[in-house]
All heavy atoms as a GROMACS GRO file, in nm:
protein
  645
    1MET      N    1  10.678   9.561  17.390
    1MET     CA    2  10.744   9.617  17.277
    1MET      C    3  10.727   9.767  17.286
    1MET      O    4  10.622   9.815  17.308
    1MET     CB    5  10.682   9.562  17.144
    1MET     CG    6  10.773   9.578  17.033
    1MET     SD    7  10.749   9.471  16.898
    1MET     CE    8  10.592   9.510  16.826
    2SER      N    9  10.834   9.838  17.256
    2SER     CA   10  10.827   9.984  17.272
    2SER      C   11  10.763  10.045  17.142
    2SER      O   12  10.763   9.977  17.040
    2SER     CB   13  10.967  10.038  17.298
    2SER     OG   14  11.043  10.026  17.186
    3GLU      N   15  10.723  10.164  17.158
    3GLU     CA   16  10.659  10.232  17.040
    3GLU      C   17  10.755  10.256  16.930
    3GLU      O   18  10.714  10.242  16.813
    3GLU     CB   19  10.608  10.367  17.091
    3GLU     CG   20  10.479  10.363  17.166
    3GLU     CD   21  10.431  10.503  17.202
    3GLU    OE1   22  10.446  10.588  17.117
    3GLU    OE2   23  10.375  10.516  17.312
    4THR      N   24  10.878  10.291  16.951
    4THR     CA   25  10.973  10.318  16.850
    4THR      C   26  11.002  10.195  16.766
    4THR      O   27  11.011  10.200  16.639
    4THR     CB   28  11.103  10.369  16.906
    4THR    OG1   29  11.155  10.277  17.002
    4THR    CG2   30  11.088  10.510  16.971
    5ILE      N   31  11.016  10.082  16.831
    5ILE     CA   32  11.042   9.955  16.754
    5ILE      C   33  10.913   9.921  16.670
    5ILE      O   34  10.929   9.877  16.555
    5ILE     CB   35  11.073   9.846  16.850
    5ILE    CG1   36  11.211   9.874  16.910
    5ILE    CG2   37  11.080   9.705  16.774
    5ILE    CD1   38  11.253   9.766  17.017
    6TYR      N   39  10.798   9.942  16.732
    6TYR     CA   40  10.674   9.914  16.654
    6TYR      C   41  10.662  10.004  16.540
    6TYR      O   42  10.634   9.957  16.426
    6TYR     CB   43  10.557   9.933  16.753
    6TYR     CG   44  10.422   9.911  16.686
    6TYR    CD1   45  10.380   9.780  16.656
    6TYR    CD2   46  10.339  10.015  16.656
    6TYR    CE1   47  10.258   9.763  16.592
    6TYR    CE2   48  10.218   9.995  16.594
    6TYR     CZ   49  10.174   9.870  16.566
    6TYR     OH   50  10.053   9.849  16.502
    7LEU      N   51  10.686  10.132  16.555
    7LEU     CA   52  10.677  10.231  16.438
    7LEU      C   53  10.785  10.200  16.333
    7LEU      O   54  10.756  10.208  16.214
    7LEU     CB   55  10.682  10.370  16.490
    7LEU     CG   56  10.562  10.422  16.570
    7LEU    CD1   57  10.587  10.568  16.626
    7LEU    CD2   58  10.436  10.422  16.482
    8LEU      N   59  10.900  10.167  16.378
    8LEU     CA   60  11.007  10.133  16.290
    8LEU      C   61  10.976  10.011  16.201
    8LEU      O   62  10.997  10.013  16.085
    8LEU     CB   63  11.138  10.111  16.364
    8LEU     CG   64  11.264  10.083  16.281
    8LEU    CD1   65  11.296  10.199  16.196
    8LEU    CD2   66  11.378  10.045  16.371
    9THR      N   67  10.923   9.909  16.266
    9THR     CA   68  10.872   9.791  16.198
    9THR      C   69  10.769   9.820  16.089
    9THR      O   70  10.774   9.773  15.976
    9THR     CB   71  10.824   9.683  16.294
    9THR    OG1   72  10.922   9.664  16.392
    9THR    CG2   73  10.794   9.554  16.225
   10ILE      N   74  10.670   9.904  16.132
   10ILE     CA   75  10.558   9.942  16.040
   10ILE      C   76  10.616  10.023  15.924
   10ILE      O   77  10.584   9.999  15.810
   10ILE     CB   78  10.450  10.018  16.116
   10ILE    CG1   79  10.380   9.935  16.218
   10ILE    CG2   80  10.353  10.081  16.016
   10ILE    CD1   81  10.306   9.819  16.163
   11CYS      N   82  10.706  10.111  15.952
   11CYS     CA   83  10.764  10.197  15.851
   11CYS      C   84  10.853  10.112  15.751
   11CYS      O   85  10.849  10.141  15.631
   11CYS     CB   86  10.850  10.305  15.908
   11CYS     SG   87  10.750  10.442  15.989
   12LEU      N   88  10.929  10.021  15.800
   12LEU     CA   89  11.010   9.929  15.722
   12LEU      C   90  10.919   9.853  15.629
   12LEU      O   91  10.949   9.829  15.507
   12LEU     CB   92  11.096   9.844  15.803
   12LEU     CG   93  11.219   9.912  15.864
   12LEU    CD1   94  11.296   9.811  15.953
   12LEU    CD2   95  11.309   9.967  15.762
   13LEU      N   96  10.814   9.794  15.682
   13LEU     CA   97  10.719   9.722  15.602
   13LEU      C   98  10.657   9.800  15.491
   13LEU      O   99  10.653   9.769  15.374
   13LEU     CB  100  10.609   9.659  15.686
   13LEU     CG  101  10.500   9.576  15.618
   13LEU    CD1  102  10.569   9.451  15.558
   13LEU    CD2  103  10.390   9.544  15.709
   14LEU      N  104  10.612   9.921  15.525
   14LEU     CA  105  10.547  10.013  15.423
   14LEU      C  106  10.656  10.062  15.325
   14LEU      O  107  10.626  10.071  15.204
   14LEU     CB  108  10.480  10.128  15.494
   14LEU     CG  109  10.351  10.098  15.574
   14LEU    CD1  110  10.303  10.223  15.646
   14LEU    CD2  111  10.248  10.036  15.484
   15GLY      N  112  10.774  10.091  15.375
   15GLY     CA  113  10.884  10.132  15.285
   15GLY      C  114  10.920  10.017  15.188
   15GLY      O  115  10.947  10.052  15.071
   16THR      N  116  10.919   9.898  15.232
   16THR     CA  117  10.949   9.783  15.146
   16THR      C  118  10.846   9.770  15.032
   16THR      O  119  10.874   9.759  14.921
   16THR     CB  120  10.960   9.653  15.225
   16THR    OG1  121  11.058   9.664  15.328
   16THR    CG2  122  10.995   9.541  15.138
   17ILE      N  123  10.719   9.785  15.072
   17ILE     CA  124  10.611   9.780  14.980
   17ILE      C  125  10.623   9.890  14.875
   17ILE      O  126  10.610   9.866  14.756
   17ILE     CB  127  10.475   9.778  15.050
   17ILE    CG1  128  10.454   9.650  15.131
   17ILE    CG2  129  10.365   9.798  14.951
   17ILE    CD1  130  10.334   9.654  15.224
   18LEU      N  131  10.645  10.012  14.922
   18LEU     CA  132  10.665  10.128  14.832
   18LEU      C  133  10.783  10.104  14.740
   18LEU      O  134  10.779  10.140  14.617
   18LEU     CB  135  10.675  10.258  14.911
   18LEU     CG  136  10.546  10.306  14.976
   18LEU    CD1  137  10.577  10.429  15.062
   18LEU    CD2  138  10.441  10.335  14.872
   19LEU      N  139  10.893  10.054  14.792
   19LEU     CA  140  11.009  10.030  14.715
   19LEU      C  141  10.984   9.922  14.603
   19LEU      O  142  11.028   9.944  14.489
   19LEU     CB  143  11.123   9.976  14.803
   19LEU     CG  144  11.258   9.954  14.737
   19LEU    CD1  145  11.313  10.088  14.674
   19LEU    CD2  146  11.361   9.893  14.834
   20VAL      N  147  10.911   9.823  14.635
   20VAL     CA  148  10.878   9.717  14.535
   20VAL      C  149  10.794   9.777  14.426
   20VAL      O  150  10.817   9.756  14.310
   20VAL     CB  151  10.804   9.598  14.602
   20VAL    CG1  152  10.748   9.506  14.500
   20VAL    CG2  153  10.908   9.519  14.688
   21PHE      N  154  10.688   9.851  14.462
   21PHE     CA  155  10.602   9.916  14.364
   21PHE      C  156  10.683  10.015  14.280
   21PHE      O  157  10.664  10.035  14.158
   21PHE     CB  158  10.480   9.977  14.425
   21PHE     CG  159  10.372   9.874  14.455
   21PHE    CD1  160  10.338   9.847  14.582
   21PHE    CD2  161  10.303   9.816  14.353
   21PHE    CE1  162  10.243   9.753  14.612
   21PHE    CE2  163  10.207   9.724  14.376
   21PHE     CZ  164  10.173   9.689  14.510
   22GLY      N  165  10.775  10.088  14.346
   22GLY     CA  166  10.858  10.185  14.274
   22GLY      C  167  10.948  10.117  14.170
   22GLY      O  168  10.967  10.165  14.057
   23MET      N  169  11.010  10.007  14.209
   23MET     CA  170  11.093   9.930  14.118
   23MET      C  171  11.012   9.871  14.000
   23MET      O  172  11.054   9.869  13.889
   23MET     CB  173  11.168   9.819  14.195
   23MET     CG  174  11.278   9.868  14.288
   23MET     SD  175  11.374   9.750  14.372
   23MET     CE  176  11.289   9.596  14.371
   24ARG      N  177  10.893   9.826  14.034
   24ARG     CA  178  10.807   9.772  13.927
   24ARG      C  179  10.768   9.883  13.827
   24ARG      O  180  10.772   9.862  13.708
   24ARG     CB  181  10.679   9.712  13.993
   24ARG     CG  182  10.588   9.647  13.892
   24ARG     CD  183  10.483   9.570  13.965
   24ARG     NE  184  10.379   9.532  13.870
   24ARG     CZ  185  10.371   9.416  13.810
   24ARG    NH1  186  10.470   9.334  13.835
   24ARG    NH2  187  10.275   9.385  13.729
   25TYR      N  188  10.734   9.998  13.881
   25TYR     CA  189  10.697  10.114  13.796
   25TYR      C  190  10.817  10.156  13.708
   25TYR      O  191  10.809  10.174  13.586
   25TYR     CB  192  10.653  10.228  13.883
   25TYR     CG  193  10.631  10.358  13.798
   25TYR    CD1  194  10.522  10.378  13.721
   25TYR    CD2  195  10.729  10.458  13.798
   25TYR    CE1  196  10.502  10.491  13.648
   25TYR    CE2  197  10.711  10.578  13.725
   25TYR     CZ  198  10.597  10.589  13.650
   25TYR     OH  199  10.580  10.706  13.580
   26PHE      N  200  10.936  10.160  13.770
   26PHE     CA  201  11.061  10.190  13.698
   26PHE      C  202  11.086  10.088  13.580
   26PHE      O  203  11.120  10.123  13.469
   26PHE     CB  204  11.176  10.196  13.786
   26PHE     CG  205  11.307  10.232  13.720
   26PHE    CD1  206  11.334  10.360  13.680
   26PHE    CD2  207  11.400  10.130  13.699
   26PHE    CE1  208  11.455  10.384  13.615
   26PHE    CE2  209  11.522  10.163  13.635
   26PHE     CZ  210  11.548  10.289  13.589
   27SER      N  211  11.064   9.959  13.612
   27SER     CA  212  11.078   9.852  13.515
   27SER      C  213  10.985   9.870  13.400
   27SER      O  214  11.021   9.853  13.282
   27SER     CB  215  11.059   9.723  13.580
   27SER     OG  216  11.056   9.616  13.490
   28VAL      N  217  10.857   9.901  13.431
   28VAL     CA  218  10.760   9.917  13.324
   28VAL      C  219  10.796  10.037  13.234
   28VAL      O  220  10.780  10.031  13.115
   28VAL     CB  221  10.619   9.939  13.382
   28VAL    CG1  222  10.516   9.985  13.282
   28VAL    CG2  223  10.567   9.807  13.448
   29VAL      N  224  10.840  10.145  13.294
   29VAL     CA  225  10.883  10.262  13.218
   29VAL      C  226  11.001  10.229  13.125
   29VAL      O  227  11.003  10.268  13.007
   29VAL     CB  228  10.915  10.385  13.312
   29VAL    CG1  229  10.983  10.493  13.234
   29VAL    CG2  230  10.787  10.433  13.382
   30GLN      N  231  11.098  10.158  13.181
   30GLN     CA  232  11.214  10.122  13.099
   30GLN      C  233  11.175  10.030  12.979
   30GLN      O  234  11.227  10.046  12.873
   30GLN     CB  235  11.317  10.056  13.185
   30GLN     CG  236  11.385  10.152  13.288
   30GLN     CD  237  11.444  10.269  13.220
   30GLN    OE1  238  11.514  10.260  13.118
   30GLN    NE2  239  11.429  10.388  13.279
   31GLN      N  240  11.085   9.932  13.011
   31GLN     CA  241  11.034   9.848  12.899
   31GLN      C  242  10.968   9.927  12.793
   31GLN      O  243  10.983   9.901  12.678
   31GLN     CB  244  10.942   9.738  12.956
   31GLN     CG  245  11.020   9.633  13.037
   31GLN     CD  246  10.922   9.535  13.101
   31GLN    OE1  247  10.803   9.550  13.093
   31GLN    NE2  248  10.981   9.437  13.173
   32ALA      N  249  10.884  10.025  12.834
   32ALA     CA  250  10.811  10.106  12.735
   32ALA      C  251  10.910  10.188  12.650
   32ALA      O  252  10.896  10.196  12.532
   32ALA     CB  253  10.711  10.194  12.808
   33LYS      N  254  11.009  10.237  12.715
   33LYS     CA  255  11.110  10.318  12.640
   33LYS      C  256  11.188  10.221  12.541
   33LYS      O  257  11.209  10.262  12.424
   33LYS     CB  258  11.216  10.375  12.737
   33LYS     CG  259  11.168  10.500  12.805
   33LYS     CD  260  11.271  10.552  12.900
   33LYS     CE  261  11.224  10.674  12.984
   33LYS     NZ  262  11.327  10.728  13.070
   34ALA      N  263  11.218  10.103  12.583
   34ALA     CA  264  11.287  10.012  12.495
   34ALA      C  265  11.197   9.972  12.381
   34ALA      O  266  11.242   9.962  12.264
   34ALA     CB  267  11.335   9.888  12.569
   35ARG      N  268  11.074   9.947  12.410
   35ARG     CA  269  10.974   9.910  12.303
   35ARG      C  270  10.962  10.024  12.205
   35ARG      O  271  10.954  10.006  12.080
   35ARG     CB  272  10.839   9.871  12.371
   35ARG     CG  273  10.751   9.800  12.276
   35ARG     CD  274  10.624   9.750  12.340
   35ARG     NE  275  10.653   9.675  12.468
   35ARG     CZ  276  10.609   9.707  12.589
   35ARG    NH1  277  10.528   9.815  12.603
   35ARG    NH2  278  10.641   9.634  12.692
   36PHE      N  279  10.952  10.145  12.249
   36PHE     CA  280  10.940  10.264  12.163
   36PHE      C  281  11.065  10.275  12.075
   36PHE      O  282  11.052  10.303  11.956
   36PHE     CB  283  10.924  10.388  12.248
   36PHE     CG  284  10.913  10.513  12.164
   36PHE    CD1  285  10.793  10.540  12.090
   36PHE    CD2  286  11.015  10.604  12.157
   36PHE    CE1  287  10.786  10.654  12.014
   36PHE    CE2  288  11.005  10.722  12.077
   36PHE     CZ  289  10.891  10.743  12.009
   37ALA      N  290  11.182  10.256  12.135
   37ALA     CA  291  11.307  10.267  12.054
   37ALA      C  292  11.308  10.157  11.949
   37ALA      O  293  11.350  10.175  11.835
   37ALA     CB  294  11.426  10.254  12.145
   38SER      N  295  11.262  10.035  11.987
   38SER     CA  296  11.258   9.928  11.891
   38SER      C  297  11.160   9.959  11.781
   38SER      O  298  11.189   9.930  11.662
   38SER     CB  299  11.219   9.799  11.960
   38SER     OG  300  11.204   9.690  11.872
   39ASP      N  301  11.044  10.010  11.816
   39ASP     CA  302  10.950  10.043  11.715
   39ASP      C  303  10.997  10.150  11.619
   39ASP      O  304  10.976  10.147  11.502
   39ASP     CB  305  10.814  10.094  11.779
   39ASP     CG  306  10.739   9.982  11.848
   39ASP    OD1  307  10.769   9.863  11.823
   39ASP    OD2  308  10.643  10.011  11.927
   40ASP      N  309  11.069  10.247  11.669
   40ASP     CA  310  11.125  10.350  11.591
   40ASP      C  311  11.228  10.294  11.496
   40ASP      O  312  11.238  10.332  11.380
   40ASP     CB  313  11.191  10.462  11.681
   40ASP     CG  314  11.229  10.586  11.603
   40ASP    OD1  315  11.148  10.625  11.518
   40ASP    OD2  316  11.334  10.641  11.638
   41ALA      N  317  11.314  10.204  11.545
   41ALA     CA  318  11.409  10.141  11.457
   41ALA      C  319  11.340  10.059  11.346
   41ALA      O  320  11.388  10.069  11.232
   41ALA     CB  321  11.501  10.049  11.542
   42HIS      N  322  11.234   9.994  11.383
   42HIS     CA  323  11.161   9.918  11.276
   42HIS      C  324  11.101  10.016  11.175
   42HIS      O  325  11.098   9.986  11.054
   42HIS     CB  326  11.050   9.835  11.340
   42HIS     CG  327  11.100   9.718  11.406
   42HIS    ND1  328  11.080   9.680  11.541
   42HIS    CD2  329  11.183   9.612  11.365
   42HIS    CE1  330  11.138   9.569  11.572
   42HIS    NE2  331  11.200   9.524  11.468
   43ARG      N  332  11.055  10.127  11.217
   43ARG     CA  333  11.002  10.227  11.125
   43ARG      C  334  11.109  10.277  11.027
   43ARG      O  335  11.083  10.296  10.908
   43ARG     CB  336  10.935  10.346  11.196
   43ARG     CG  337  10.798  10.320  11.255
   43ARG     CD  338  10.737  10.445  11.307
   43ARG     NE  339  10.644  10.415  11.414
   43ARG     CZ  340  10.670  10.417  11.546
   43ARG    NH1  341  10.778  10.469  11.582
   43ARG    NH2  342  10.574  10.382  11.630
   44GLN      N  343  11.222  10.304  11.083
   44GLN     CA  344  11.336  10.350  10.997
   44GLN      C  345  11.380  10.243  10.897
   44GLN      O  346  11.402  10.273  10.778
   44GLN     CB  347  11.456  10.391  11.086
   44GLN     CG  348  11.437  10.509  11.167
   44GLN     CD  349  11.551  10.548  11.254
   44GLN    OE1  350  11.644  10.462  11.274
   44GLN    NE2  351  11.547  10.656  11.321
   45ILE      N  352  11.381  10.119  10.941
   45ILE     CA  353  11.415  10.006  10.849
   45ILE      C  354  11.308   9.994  10.739
   45ILE      O  355  11.341   9.978  10.624
   45ILE     CB  356  11.430   9.879  10.925
   45ILE    CG1  357  11.552   9.882  11.014
   45ILE    CG2  358  11.436   9.759  10.838
   45ILE    CD1  359  11.568   9.767  11.110
   46ALA      N  360  11.179  10.013  10.777
   46ALA     CA  361  11.072  10.002  10.678
   46ALA      C  362  11.082  10.117  10.579
   46ALA      O  363  11.062  10.096  10.461
   46ALA     CB  364  10.937  10.004  10.753
   47ALA      N  365  11.112  10.238  10.627
   47ALA     CA  366  11.129  10.349  10.535
   47ALA      C  367  11.245  10.327  10.443
   47ALA      O  368  11.235  10.354  10.320
   47ALA     CB  369  11.155  10.475  10.616
   48LYS      N  370  11.354  10.269  10.486
   48LYS     CA  371  11.464  10.245  10.399
   48LYS      C  372  11.430  10.137  10.294
   48LYS      O  373  11.473  10.139  10.182
   48LYS     CB  374  11.588  10.195  10.486
   48LYS     CG  375  11.655  10.312  10.560
   48LYS     CD  376  11.772  10.256  10.638
   48LYS     CE  377  11.833  10.370  10.727
   48LYS     NZ  378  11.948  10.320  10.806
   49ALA      N  379  11.355  10.036  10.345
   49ALA     CA  380  11.311   9.935  10.254
   49ALA      C  381  11.220   9.984  10.141
   49ALA      O  382  11.235   9.946  10.021
   49ALA     CB  383  11.237   9.819  10.327
   50VAL      N  384  11.134  10.081  10.182
   50VAL     CA  385  11.046  10.140  10.074
   50VAL      C  386  11.130  10.217   9.976
   50VAL      O  387  11.104  10.210   9.854
   50VAL     CB  388  10.942  10.228  10.144
   50VAL    CG1  389  10.866  10.317  10.043
   50VAL    CG2  390  10.835  10.143  10.221
   51THR      N  391  11.227  10.292  10.026
   51THR     CA  392  11.317  10.367   9.934
   51THR      C  393  11.390  10.276   9.840
   51THR      O  394  11.399  10.301   9.721
   51THR     CB  395  11.412  10.457  10.016
   51THR    OG1  396  11.336  10.540  10.105
   51THR    CG2  397  11.497  10.541   9.924
   52ALA      N  398  11.446  10.167   9.898
   52ALA     CA  399  11.518  10.077   9.818
   52ALA      C  400  11.429  10.003   9.716
   52ALA      O  401  11.470   9.988   9.601
   52ALA     CB  402  11.588   9.970   9.908
   53GLN      N  403  11.308   9.973   9.753
   53GLN     CA  404  11.212   9.913   9.662
   53GLN      C  405  11.184  10.009   9.546
   53GLN      O  406  11.168   9.971   9.434
   53GLN     CB  407  11.086   9.874   9.737
   53GLN     CG  408  10.990   9.789   9.655
   53GLN     CD  409  10.875   9.742   9.731
   53GLN    OE1  410  10.854   9.778   9.845
   53GLN    NE2  411  10.795   9.653   9.670
   54ALA      N  412  11.163  10.131   9.577
   54ALA     CA  413  11.132  10.232   9.468
   54ALA      C  414  11.252  10.245   9.376
   54ALA      O  415  11.232  10.253   9.256
   54ALA     CB  416  11.100  10.370   9.532
   55GLU      N  417  11.369  10.242   9.433
   55GLU     CA  418  11.495  10.259   9.346
   55GLU      C  419  11.502  10.128   9.260
   55GLU      O  420  11.538  10.130   9.138
   55GLU     CB  421  11.613  10.269   9.428
   55GLU     CG  422  11.625  10.407   9.495
   55GLU     CD  423  11.744  10.416   9.594
   55GLU    OE1  424  11.821  10.317   9.610
   55GLU    OE2  425  11.763  10.526   9.649
   56THR      N  426  11.475  10.010   9.315
   56THR     CA  427  11.480   9.887   9.243
   56THR      C  428  11.377   9.892   9.126
   56THR      O  429  11.400   9.839   9.014
   56THR     CB  430  11.454   9.767   9.335
   56THR    OG1  431  11.551   9.774   9.440
   56THR    CG2  432  11.462   9.637   9.260
   57ALA      N  433  11.257   9.938   9.157
   57ALA     CA  434  11.147   9.946   9.057
   57ALA      C  435  11.195  10.035   8.945
   57ALA      O  436  11.166  10.002   8.827
   57ALA     CB  437  11.020   9.992   9.123
   58THR      N  438  11.255  10.147   8.975
   58THR     CA  439  11.308  10.242   8.873
   58THR      C  440  11.410  10.175   8.784
   58THR      O  441  11.410  10.185   8.662
   58THR     CB  442  11.362  10.369   8.936
   58THR    OG1  443  11.264  10.432   9.016
   58THR    CG2  444  11.409  10.465   8.836
   59ALA      N  445  11.504  10.108   8.854
   59ALA     CA  446  11.609  10.037   8.776
   59ALA      C  447  11.552   9.923   8.696
   59ALA      O  448  11.596   9.903   8.575
   59ALA     CB  449  11.715   9.983   8.881
   60LEU      N  450  11.453   9.852   8.740
   60LEU     CA  451  11.388   9.746   8.666
   60LEU      C  452  11.317   9.802   8.544
   60LEU      O  453  11.327   9.742   8.435
   60LEU     CB  454  11.292   9.668   8.752
   60LEU     CG  455  11.231   9.549   8.696
   60LEU    CD1  456  11.329   9.445   8.658
   60LEU    CD2  457  11.133   9.488   8.796
   61SER      N  458  11.254   9.911   8.558
   61SER     CA  459  11.187   9.967   8.442
   61SER      C  460  11.285  10.016   8.337
   61SER      O  461  11.259  10.007   8.213
   61SER     CB  462  11.093  10.079   8.478
   61SER     OG  463  11.165  10.190   8.530
   62SER      N  464  11.399  10.068   8.384
   62SER     CA  465  11.506  10.107   8.290
   62SER      C  466  11.562   9.988   8.215
   62SER      O  467  11.589   9.992   8.097
   62SER     CB  468  11.614  10.182   8.371
   62SER     OG  469  11.726  10.206   8.285
   63ILE      N  470  11.583   9.882   8.288
   63ILE     CA  471  11.632   9.758   8.228
   63ILE      C  472  11.532   9.705   8.126
   63ILE      O  473  11.568   9.652   8.019
   63ILE     CB  474  11.669   9.655   8.339
   63ILE    CG1  475  11.790   9.701   8.412
   63ILE    CG2  476  11.693   9.521   8.277
   63ILE    CD1  477  11.824   9.621   8.537
   64ASP      N  478  11.410   9.709   8.164
   64ASP     CA  479  11.301   9.660   8.077
   64ASP      C  480  11.294   9.736   7.948
   64ASP      O  481  11.279   9.685   7.838
   64ASP     CB  482  11.166   9.672   8.150
   64ASP     CG  483  11.051   9.598   8.074
   64ASP    OD1  484  11.078   9.495   8.011
   64ASP    OD2  485  10.937   9.648   8.080
   65ALA      N  486  11.311   9.874   7.956
   65ALA     CA  487  11.315   9.959   7.836
   65ALA      C  488  11.432   9.920   7.749
   65ALA      O  489  11.422   9.907   7.629
   65ALA     CB  490  11.324  10.104   7.877
   66ALA      N  491  11.552   9.902   7.814
   66ALA     CA  492  11.673   9.862   7.736
   66ALA      C  493  11.647   9.723   7.669
   66ALA      O  494  11.693   9.706   7.552
   66ALA     CB  495  11.786   9.858   7.826
   67LEU      N  496  11.591   9.631   7.740
   67LEU     CA  497  11.564   9.503   7.682
   67LEU      C  498  11.469   9.505   7.560
   67LEU      O  499  11.486   9.435   7.466
   67LEU     CB  500  11.510   9.406   7.793
   67LEU     CG  501  11.485   9.263   7.752
   67LEU    CD1  502  11.619   9.198   7.711
   67LEU    CD2  503  11.429   9.184   7.867
   68SER      N  504  11.367   9.588   7.572
   68SER     CA  505  11.276   9.610   7.465
   68SER      C  506  11.346   9.666   7.342
   68SER      O  507  11.319   9.625   7.227
   68SER     CB  508  11.159   9.706   7.504
   68SER     OG  509  11.083   9.646   7.606
   69ASP      N  510  11.436   9.758   7.364
   69ASP     CA  511  11.516   9.816   7.260
   69ASP      C  512  11.600   9.708   7.192
   69ASP      O  513  11.614   9.696   7.069
   69ASP     CB  514  11.597   9.936   7.309
   69ASP     CG  515  11.675  10.005   7.195
   69ASP    OD1  516  11.616  10.029   7.091
   69ASP    OD2  517  11.799  10.022   7.214
   70VAL      N  518  11.663   9.630   7.277
   70VAL     CA  519  11.743   9.519   7.219
   70VAL      C  520  11.668   9.414   7.135
   70VAL      O  521  11.704   9.370   7.035
   70VAL     CB  522  11.822   9.446   7.338
   70VAL    CG1  523  11.889   9.318   7.290
   70VAL    CG2  524  11.928   9.538   7.394
   71LYS      N  525  11.546   9.387   7.187
   71LYS     CA  526  11.460   9.293   7.118
   71LYS      C  527  11.417   9.349   6.981
   71LYS      O  528  11.413   9.282   6.884
   71LYS     CB  529  11.334   9.265   7.202
   71LYS     CG  530  11.356   9.171   7.312
   71LYS     CD  531  11.225   9.140   7.389
   71LYS     CE  532  11.241   9.053   7.502
   71LYS     NZ  533  11.114   9.031   7.578
   72THR      N  534  11.390   9.483   6.977
   72THR     CA  535  11.353   9.545   6.855
   72THR      C  536  11.466   9.539   6.756
   72THR      O  537  11.452   9.508   6.638
   72THR     CB  538  11.314   9.692   6.882
   72THR    OG1  539  11.214   9.698   6.978
   72THR    CG2  540  11.268   9.763   6.752
   73ARG      N  541  11.589   9.575   6.804
   73ARG     CA  542  11.701   9.570   6.716
   73ARG      C  543  11.729   9.429   6.666
   73ARG      O  544  11.768   9.407   6.548
   73ARG     CB  545  11.826   9.620   6.789
   73ARG     CG  546  11.819   9.773   6.814
   73ARG     CD  547  11.944   9.817   6.886
   73ARG     NE  548  11.942   9.957   6.914
   73ARG     CZ  549  12.038  10.026   6.969
   73ARG    NH1  550  12.144   9.964   7.004
   73ARG    NH2  551  12.026  10.158   6.991
   74LEU      N  552  11.719   9.330   6.758
   74LEU     CA  553  11.742   9.192   6.715
   74LEU      C  554  11.642   9.142   6.616
   74LEU      O  555  11.682   9.074   6.513
   74LEU     CB  556  11.734   9.099   6.842
   74LEU     CG  557  11.768   8.954   6.821
   74LEU    CD1  558  11.913   8.940   6.765
   74LEU    CD2  559  11.753   8.873   6.946
   75SER      N  560  11.522   9.182   6.625
   75SER     CA  561  11.419   9.137   6.526
   75SER      C  562  11.451   9.209   6.394
   75SER      O  563  11.430   9.141   6.287
   75SER     CB  564  11.278   9.170   6.578
   75SER     OG  565  11.262   9.310   6.588
   76ALA      N  566  11.497   9.330   6.396
   76ALA     CA  567  11.532   9.401   6.267
   76ALA      C  568  11.651   9.325   6.200
   76ALA      O  569  11.655   9.310   6.083
   76ALA     CB  570  11.570   9.545   6.302
   77ILE      N  571  11.751   9.287   6.286
   77ILE     CA  572  11.869   9.220   6.234
   77ILE      C  573  11.824   9.080   6.174
   77ILE      O  574  11.871   9.041   6.068
   77ILE     CB  575  11.979   9.202   6.341
   77ILE    CG1  576  12.034   9.338   6.377
   77ILE    CG2  577  12.084   9.107   6.296
   77ILE    CD1  578  12.128   9.336   6.495
   78GLU      N  579  11.738   9.008   6.247
   78GLU     CA  580  11.687   8.880   6.193
   78GLU      C  581  11.614   8.902   6.063
   78GLU      O  582  11.631   8.816   5.972
   78GLU     CB  583  11.601   8.817   6.298
   78GLU     CG  584  11.665   8.763   6.418
   78GLU     CD  585  11.575   8.708   6.523
   78GLU    OE1  586  11.453   8.730   6.512
   78GLU    OE2  587  11.619   8.634   6.616
   79LYS      N  588  11.534   9.009   6.049
   79LYS     CA  589  11.466   9.034   5.928
   79LYS      C  590  11.564   9.056   5.813
   79LYS      O  591  11.540   9.006   5.699
   79LYS     CB  592  11.375   9.158   5.949
   79LYS     CG  593  11.287   9.187   5.834
   79LYS     CD  594  11.195   9.303   5.860
   79LYS     CE  595  11.110   9.340   5.740
   79LYS     NZ  596  11.029   9.459   5.769
   80VAL      N  597  11.669   9.138   5.840
   80VAL     CA  598  11.762   9.166   5.735
   80VAL      C  599  11.838   9.037   5.694
   80VAL      O  600  11.862   9.011   5.576
   80VAL     CB  601  11.868   9.270   5.788
   80VAL    CG1  602  11.987   9.284   5.690
   80VAL    CG2  603  11.803   9.409   5.799
   81LEU      N  604  11.871   8.952   5.788
   81LEU     CA  605  11.943   8.834   5.762
   81LEU      C  606  11.855   8.731   5.680
   81LEU      O  607  11.907   8.660   5.593
   81LEU     CB  608  11.992   8.760   5.890
   81LEU     CG  609  12.110   8.828   5.957
   81LEU    CD1  610  12.139   8.759   6.091
   81LEU    CD2  611  12.234   8.829   5.870
   82LYS      N  612  11.727   8.732   5.708
   82LYS     CA  613  11.635   8.644   5.630
   82LYS      C  614  11.624   8.695   5.490
   82LYS      O  615  11.610   8.614   5.392
   82LYS     CB  616  11.496   8.639   5.697
   82LYS     CG  617  11.494   8.547   5.824
   82LYS     CD  618  11.362   8.549   5.884
   82LYS     CE  619  11.361   8.468   6.012
   82LYS     NZ  620  11.231   8.460   6.080
   83GLU      N  621  11.623   8.825   5.470
   83GLU     CA  622  11.619   8.878   5.336
   83GLU      C  623  11.737   8.850   5.252
   83GLU      O  624  11.739   8.836   5.136
   83GLU     CB  625  11.592   9.033   5.345
   83GLU     CG  626  11.456   9.069   5.392
   83GLU     CD  627  11.435   9.219   5.405
   83GLU    OE1  628  11.530   9.297   5.378
   83GLU    OE2  629  11.328   9.261   5.442
   84VAL      N  630  11.858   8.849   5.323
   84VAL     CA  631  11.984   8.824   5.252
   84VAL      C  632  11.993   8.683   5.211
   84VAL      O  633  12.046   8.651   5.105
   84VAL     CB  634  12.102   8.858   5.350
   84VAL    CG1  635  12.235   8.813   5.294
   84VAL    CG2  636  12.111   9.007   5.376
   85GLU      N  637  11.938   8.590   5.287
   85GLU     CA  638  11.949   8.449   5.248
   85GLU      C  639  11.885   8.423   5.123
   85GLU      O  640  11.866   8.394   5.028
   85GLU     CB  641  11.884   8.360   5.358
   85GLU     CG  642  11.958   8.359   5.486
   85GLU     CD  643  11.886   8.264   5.584
   85GLU    OE1  644  11.779   8.214   5.563
   85GLU    OE2  645  11.950   8.247   5.693
   0.00000   0.00000   0.00000
């Protein structure tokens, strides 16, 4: 076997090994980027959920105040009606 064929075979074998490790490294990097993007999207969704929950709590307290006012008025009306009877 001549030297050139021998060196070519060795280089192809080493090149193949380097190519496989390079593709594996590229795959790991792409997966990390995708995971980071997914985590960032989840953070944004969580932030929106917190904001929506705060708005809902504010609306609920407003409704609770209005309901208390209605209860007070209703009890006053019931008292007046009982006195009229």
